[in-house]
C-alpha positions in Angstrom: 12.1 -71.2 -60.1 15.7 -70.1 -60.0 14.8 -67.2 -57.7 12.9 -69.6 -55.4 15.9 -71.9 -55.3 18.3 -69.0 -54.5 15.9 -67.9 -51.7 15.8 -71.4 -50.2 19.5 -71.8 -50.5 20.0 -68.6 -48.5 18.0 -70.0 -45.5 19.1 -72.8 -43.2 16.1 -75.1 -43.6 16.0 -78.6 -42.2 17.1 -81.3 -44.6 15.3 -84.5 -45.4 17.1 -86.4 -42.7 16.0 -83.9 -40.0 12.4 -83.8 -41.3 12.3 -87.6 -41.3 13.7 -87.8 -37.7 11.2 -85.1 -36.6 8.3 -87.1 -38.1 9.5 -90.2 -36.3 9.7 -88.3 -33.1 6.2 -86.9 -33.6 4.9 -90.4 -34.2 6.5 -91.7 -31.1 5.2 -88.7 -29.1 1.7 -89.4 -30.5 2.1 -93.1 -29.5 3.1 -92.0 -26.0 0.0 -89.8 -25.7 -2.2 -92.6 -27.0 -0.8 -95.1 -24.5 -1.2 -92.6 -21.7 -4.9 -92.1 -22.7 -5.3 -95.9 -22.7 -3.7 -96.1 -19.2 -6.0 -93.5 -17.9 -9.1 -95.4 -19.3 -8.0 -98.8 -18.0 -5.7 -98.3 -15.0 -7.1 -95.0 -13.8 -10.6 -96.3 -13.3 -9.3 -99.2 -11.2 -7.1 -96.9 -9.2 -10.0 -94.6 -8.5 -12.3 -97.5 -7.5 -9.6 -98.9 -5.1 -9.0 -95.4 -3.6 -12.7 -94.7 -3.2 -13.2 -97.9 -1.3 -10.2 -97.1 0.9 -11.1 -93.5 1.9 -14.9 -94.2 1.6 -15.6 -91.4 -0.9 -18.0 -91.3 -3.9 -16.4 -92.8 -7.0 -17.8 -89.9 -9.1 -15.7 -87.3 -7.3 -12.5 -89.2 -7.8 -12.7 -91.0 -11.1 -12.3 -88.0 -13.4 -9.3 -86.5 -11.6 -7.5 -89.9 -11.0 -7.9 -90.9 -14.6 -6.5 -87.5 -15.7 -3.5 -87.8 -13.4 -2.8 -91.4 -14.5 -3.2 -90.4 -18.2 -0.7 -87.5 -18.1 1.6 -89.3 -15.6 1.9 -92.4 -18.0 2.4 -90.1 -21.0 5.1 -88.1 -19.2 7.0 -91.2 -18.3 6.8 -92.6 -21.9 7.8 -89.2 -23.4 10.7 -89.0 -21.1 11.9 -92.5 -22.3 11.4 -91.3 -25.9 13.5 -88.1 -25.2 16.3 -90.1 -23.6 16.3 -93.1 -26.0 18.1 -91.3 -28.9 20.2 -88.2 -29.5 17.6 -86.3 -31.4 18.3 -83.5 -33.7 17.2 -79.9 -32.8 13.9 -80.1 -34.6 13.0 -83.6 -33.3 14.0 -82.6 -29.8 11.7 -79.6 -30.0 8.8 -81.7 -31.1 9.3 -84.3 -28.3 10.1 -81.5 -25.7 6.9 -79.6 -26.6 4.7 -82.7 -26.1 6.5 -83.8 -23.0 6.3 -80.3 -21.5 2.5 -80.2 -22.2 2.1 -83.6 -20.5 4.1 -82.7 -17.4 2.2 -79.4 -17.1 -1.1 -81.1 -17.3 0.0 -83.7 -14.7 1.3 -81.0 -12.4 -2.0 -79.0 -12.7 -4.1 -82.1 -12.0 -2.1 -83.1 -8.9 -2.0 -79.6 -7.4 -5.8 -79.1 -8.1 -6.3 -82.5 -6.4 -4.5 -81.0 -3.3 -7.1 -78.1 -3.3 -4.5 -75.6 -4.2 -5.9 -72.3 -5.6 -6.4 -72.5 -9.4 -4.0 -69.6 -10.0 -1.3 -71.3 -8.0 -1.7 -74.7 -9.5 -1.7 -73.5 -13.1 1.2 -71.1 -12.4 3.3 -74.0 -11.2 2.1 -76.0 -14.3 3.3 -73.2 -16.6 6.6 -73.1 -14.9 7.0 -76.9 -15.3 6.1 -76.5 -19.0 8.8 -73.8 -19.5 11.4 -75.8 -17.5 10.8 -79.1 -19.5 10.8 -77.3 -22.9 13.9 -75.3 -22.1 15.7 -78.5 -21.0 14.7 -80.2 -24.2 16.1 -77.4 -26.5 19.3 -76.7 -24.6 18.8 -75.9 -20.9 17.6 -73.1 -18.6 20.9 -71.2 -18.6 19.8 -68.4 -21.0 16.5 -67.8 -19.0 18.3 -67.9 -15.7 20.9 -65.4 -16.9 18.3 -63.0 -18.3 16.2 -63.1 -15.1 19.3 -62.7 -12.9 20.2 -59.4 -14.7 17.0 -57.7 -13.8 17.1 -56.6 -10.1 17.6 -54.0 -7.6 20.2 -53.5 -4.8 18.6 -53.4 -1.3 21.4 -52.7 1.2 23.9 -55.5 1.0 21.5 -57.9 -0.8 20.6 -57.8 -4.5 17.0 -58.8 -5.2 16.6 -60.1 -8.7 13.7 -61.3 -10.8 15.3 -64.8 -10.5 15.4 -64.7 -6.7 11.7 -63.4 -6.5 10.6 -66.2 -8.9 12.6 -68.8 -6.9 11.1 -67.6 -3.7 7.5 -67.8 -5.1 8.1 -71.3 -6.6 9.6 -72.6 -3.3 6.8 -71.3 -1.2 4.1 -72.8 -3.5 5.9 -76.1 -3.7 6.3 -76.2 0.1 2.6 -75.4 0.4 1.7 -78.2 -1.9 4.0 -80.6 -0.1 2.4 -79.6 3.3 -1.0 -80.3 1.9 0.0 -83.6 0.5 1.9 -84.8 3.6 -1.0 -83.7 5.8 -3.5 -85.7 3.7 -1.3 -88.8 3.8 -0.7 -88.5 7.6 -4.4 -87.7 8.3 -5.6 -90.7 6.3 -3.0 -93.0 7.9 -3.9 -91.9 11.4 -7.6 -92.3 10.6 -7.0 -95.9 9.4 -4.9 -96.8 12.5 -6.3 -99.2 14.9 -6.1 -99.0 18.7 -7.1 -95.3 18.9 -10.5 -93.8 19.5 -11.8 -90.9 17.5 -10.5 -88.2 20.0 -7.0 -89.6 20.0 -6.9 -89.8 16.2 -8.0 -86.2 16.0 -5.3 -85.1 18.5 -2.6 -86.9 16.6 -3.8 -85.4 13.3 -3.6 -81.9 14.8 -0.1 -82.5 16.3 1.1 -84.0 13.0 -0.2 -81.0 11.0 1.6 -78.6 13.4 4.8 -80.6 13.1 4.6 -80.6 9.3 4.1 -76.9 9.1 7.1 -76.3 11.4 9.3 -78.6 9.4 8.3 -77.0 6.2 9.2 -73.5 7.6 12.7 -74.6 8.5 13.1 -76.4 5.2 12.0 -73.3 3.4 14.5 -71.2 5.4 17.3 -73.6 4.4 16.4 -73.8 0.7 16.0 -70.0 0.4 19.2 -69.4 2.4 17.4 -66.8 4.7 19.7 -65.5 7.4 17.6 -65.3 10.5 20.3 -63.4 12.4 19.4 -60.4 10.2 16.2 -60.1 12.1 17.7 -60.0 15.6 17.5 -56.2 15.8 13.7 -56.0 15.8 12.9 -59.7 16.6 12.3 -58.9 20.3 9.8 -56.1 19.6 8.2 -58.0 16.8 7.8 -61.1 18.9 6.3 -59.1 21.7 3.8 -57.6 19.4 3.0 -61.0 17.9 2.6 -62.4 21.4 0.0 -59.8 22.4 -1.8 -60.0 19.1 -2.0 -63.7 19.0 -2.5 -64.3 22.7 -6.1 -65.4 22.4 -5.3 -67.5 19.3 -2.5 -69.4 21.0 -4.6 -69.8 24.1 -7.4 -71.3 22.0 -4.9 -73.6 20.2 -3.5 -74.9 23.5 -7.0 -75.2 25.0 -8.0 -77.3 22.0 -5.0 -79.7 22.4 -5.8 -80.0 26.2 -9.5 -80.8 25.4 -8.4 -83.5 23.0 -5.8 -84.9 25.5 -8.1 -85.2 28.5 -11.0 -86.3 26.3 -13.5 -84.4 28.3 -15.2 -83.2 25.1 -15.2 -85.4 22.0 -16.7 -85.1 18.5 -20.3 -86.5 18.8 -20.8 -85.5 22.4 -24.0 -83.6 23.4 -23.1 -80.5 25.4 -24.7 -77.4 26.8 -22.6 -74.2 27.0 -24.6 -71.2 28.1 -27.4 -70.9 25.7 -25.9 -73.3 23.1 -27.2 -76.8 23.1 -26.1 -79.4 20.5 -23.7 -82.1 19.5 -20.0 -81.5 18.9 -19.3 -81.6 15.1 -15.5 -81.1 15.3 -12.8 -79.5 17.5 -10.8 -77.1 15.5 -7.6 -75.1 16.1 -9.6 -72.0 17.3 -13.1 -73.2 18.2 -15.4 -76.1 18.7 -18.2 -76.5 16.2 -21.6 -77.3 17.9 -24.6 -78.0 15.7 -27.9 -77.4 17.3 -31.3 -79.0 16.7 -32.2 -76.0 14.6 -29.4 -76.8 12.2 -27.4 -73.8 13.3 -23.7 -74.2 13.8 -22.2 -72.4 16.9 -18.5 -71.8 16.9 -17.4 -71.7 20.6 -13.8 -70.7 21.3 -11.8 -73.5 23.0 -10.9 -71.2 25.9 -14.6 -70.8 26.8 -14.9 -74.6 27.2 -11.9 -74.6 29.6 -13.1 -71.7 31.7 -16.9 -72.0 31.7 -19.2 -74.6 33.1 -20.0 -77.2 30.4 -22.8 -79.7 30.7 -21.8 -82.9 28.8 -24.7 -85.3 28.3 -22.5 -88.1 27.0 -19.2 -87.7 28.9 -19.1 -91.2 30.5 -22.5 -92.5 29.4 -24.7 -91.7 26.4 -27.9 -92.5 28.3 -29.9 -89.4 29.2 -33.0 -89.4 31.5 -36.0 -87.4 30.3 -38.4 -86.0 32.8 -42.0 -85.5 31.7 -44.4 -83.8 34.2 -48.0 -85.0 34.1 -51.0 -83.9 36.3 -54.2 -85.8 36.7 -57.5 -84.9 38.4 -58.1 -85.9 42.1 -61.2 -88.0 41.2 -59.5 -90.4 38.8 -58.0 -93.9 39.4 -54.3 -93.1 40.2 -53.2 -96.7 39.7 -54.7 -96.8 36.3 -53.3 -93.4 35.4 -49.8 -94.4 36.4 -50.0 -97.6 34.4 -51.1 -95.6 31.4 -48.1 -93.3 31.9 -45.8 -96.2 31.9 -47.4 -97.7 28.9 -47.1 -94.4 26.9 -43.4 -94.2 27.8 -42.7 -97.9 26.9 -44.4 -97.6 23.5 -42.3 -94.6 22.4 -39.8 -95.9 20.0 -36.7 -93.9 21.3 -37.3 -94.8 25.0 -35.0 -97.5 26.2 -36.2 -100.7 27.8 -33.1 -100.8 30.1 -32.9 -98.7 32.3 -36.7 -99.1 32.7 -39.1 -96.1 32.7 -40.7 -95.1 36.0 -43.5 -92.9 37.3 -43.1 -90.8 40.4 -45.9 -89.1 42.3 -44.3 -85.8 43.2 -46.9 -83.7 44.9 -50.6 -83.0 45.6 -51.0 -79.8 43.8 -53.6 -77.1 43.7 -55.0 -78.4 40.4 -54.5 -82.1 40.7 -52.1 -84.9 41.5 -48.7 -84.2 40.0 -46.6 -87.0 38.5 -43.3 -87.2 36.7 -42.5 -89.8 34.0 -38.8 -90.8 34.0 -37.6 -92.5 30.9 -34.2 -93.0 29.3 -32.9 -92.4 25.7 -29.5 -93.2 24.2 -29.4 -90.7 21.4 -29.6 -87.2 22.9 -28.2 -85.6 19.7 -31.6 -86.4 18.1 -33.3 -84.1 20.5 -35.3 -84.4 23.8 -38.4 -82.3 23.1 -39.6 -84.7 20.4 -39.5 -87.6 23.0 -41.6 -85.6 25.4 -44.0 -84.7 22.5 -44.3 -88.4 21.5 -45.0 -89.7 25.0 -47.5 -86.9 25.8 -49.4 -87.5 22.5 -49.7 -91.2 23.3 -50.7 -90.5 26.9 -53.4 -88.1 25.7 -55.0 -90.8 23.5 -54.8 -93.4 26.4 -56.3 -91.0 28.9 -59.2 -90.3 26.5 -59.9 -94.0 26.0 -59.8 -94.8 29.7 -61.6 -91.7 31.0 -58.7 -90.2 32.9 -59.2 -86.5 33.3 -56.5 -83.9 33.0 -57.4 -80.9 35.3 -57.5 -77.4 34.2 -57.8 -74.3 36.4 -61.2 -73.4 37.6 -61.8 -70.1 39.4 -64.8 -69.0 41.5 -65.6 -65.3 41.5 -67.4 -63.9 44.5 -69.0 -60.5 44.3 -69.4 -58.9 47.8 -71.5 -56.0 46.6 -73.0 -55.0 43.3 -72.9 -51.4 42.3 -76.0 -49.3 43.1 -78.6 -49.5 40.5 -77.6 -53.0 39.4 -80.0 -56.0 40.1 
């Protein structure tokens, strides 16, 4: 026992007061975590429901992440109050700082993952937040900064240290996350704005995204203290190379902005470009996405829509006229046949009542009397061929019931002379 007492006396162990204070700090930290968990269960669900109703997204995709963010956010605030409420001893500060750093790291990871940041980037920033909070709790970051600043190499007049590389990476990741967050907020605000149509909203969203990226670039240059004059030696050649390399990309970007400004092509329009026929899904920075009736998605460069002939079925009016050729035999009752054609068109569910369907007699052909059924539809994105098929199927049944004949080619073969030896 005397040896154990001597060994304990030779070590600087925390006394009863420090242990008691550490236990109190641990209890307060546990209370903060419990209150954060309760806030996530109660407040987080309500926030998720309100947000889902506002952005029209399924509640299942938001509730888990929103509850997690509210839980760790509330816990971080409460633990910060605990850390600042009393001049804790070293052991108690370590306990509070460890729990607070964990809560802040989980909050940062949840927020960054909610911004669709890559997993490695989100959790790298979360780990840095953990180290920063814990270091601040136990005495500051000066020791870590000094150690990282000692490790480096000299490149010309500039010294590149581990601290500068780490600062550069953190700044870039934070700016990237800020750009994603600001773009989401602006995109949602523009989408909810009244007085603009869908094309104008899309144009403003694209312009706002470009402005945010440019602003983030200059903010990053200012924060990192990058001297742009150092690049003046090769900036001309580099800019010329970039200009030639990105000529088509910049051209497509400008063409996309022009398309959105003159509103000649809008999301939802039905267009025909060359062999591509379908409805416009979205107008991107580089290309327009056109979805065909086969479910294929064609990416057409924006420049092609500016330089090629484009057939827009819904530019000024969504109504599209469908032509359905029909030929009947010469011996049938033409008036009855034409009435049946009109009836088949009117009974088709997608054919509009106004403008009214019509039947034209176009020619007296070799096989029979040629007609054309003219009917109108207002949803060309749903296809045109299925309308023709439905009308012709109905017309076939009506012709069968009323004895109207559909001609088919008949050929007479005349033999001038049979080969010798044949009867």
